[in-house]
C-alpha positions, 0 to 999 in steps of 0.5 A: 321167716320174716316177723309180723311184728318189729319193735325197734328202738321205741320209747316213751317219756312222760316228762321226766320219766323214760317208761320205755327206753330203746324196747326192741322185740321181734314176733313170729307168725302165731308164735305166743310171746310173753311180755313180762315185768315187774309193776310200774316196767312199762309193759301196758305202755308198750302195748298202748304205742304198739296199739296206738292208744299212744305216741311213740318219741322215738321207735319203730313198730313194724307190723307186716311192713307198716309203721304203727308208731304212725298210725292213728288206733283206728287204722291199726285196729284194722291193719289185724291188731286187737287188744284187751286191756289190763282195766278190763273197759267194755261199753256199759250202757249195750247188750254183749251182742251190741257190745261185739257189733260194736268191734264186728265194724270196725274190721277190715269190711264191716259186718253189719245186721243179719250177718252182724248179729249171727258172727257176735253170738258165735263170738260169745259162744266161742269166749264162755257167753253164750246164752249172754247175748240180750243180757247189759256189760255192766250187769256182768261179773268183771270176769264175764265183761273181761270174755267180753272184751276179748270176743270184741277183739276177735270181732276184729279179726285180727292177725296180732292180739295184745292181751293185757292181764287177760288171765289176771284173776282167774279160779284154777278152774277158768284159768284152765279155760283161760289158756285153752282158749288161748291156746285154740286161737294160737292153734287157728294162726292168731299171734299174741304179745301176753302182759301176764303175772299167772306162770302157769299161764306163762310156761304153758302158752309162751314160746318165749318171752321178753323182759322188762325191768324200768322201761329197758329190756333186760332179757328175751328168749326162750320161757324156761331160759328166760324165767331162770336168768338172775337179772330176771329172779331179781328184777320180776320175781322177787328174793333169788331163792323164793323166786328160783322155788317159784319158778320151777313150781309155776 
């Protein structure tokens, strides 16, 4: 089986800062892969490069054989890549249904009118926002805005979903619900790349992990092996003794 996503030699520089340096990893169809690392390690920049929000200085992002590094964001979305953002981006002046309908217009064969109305309501219910269709997006809590952003991403009918700290800030009950939702999307065949600091979520969801530090990949492999790697413990999880304790019980 060929990778759905193949990142190779990916690099991005901002002036004298190399935010992503020769990054490479593969994601197989149906996998959930964690992209981990301390703050400032280049994770979100990598997500921006994959989704087209930023242009790479070097390297390839092959999605089902198409090099996304040379494509514009709207084209990447139509090819089947959707994302959420670390800082939530909803259309605040629109209601929840209208936010999702905006995404439906950009799926490969855009959906409009009554069909879009019905599909938007189905997707809102899918993420736990049933009954909120006419509520203004600006009136939602932060957590519910995250749910709305996910519904809008799913409206694109993606094959690859990029989640940038989507589970951050959830209380324990919300976290369990969020993990179950992402797991159900995986079970339906969706491939996910997940940037996350919540170790419960990483252990529960990620088949494999790629760890970055200062823009460079320092580890990759099965989740438990990667999180036990001394380089990862030192770079990502803090002091070794405390971090090892955290990994063990996360």
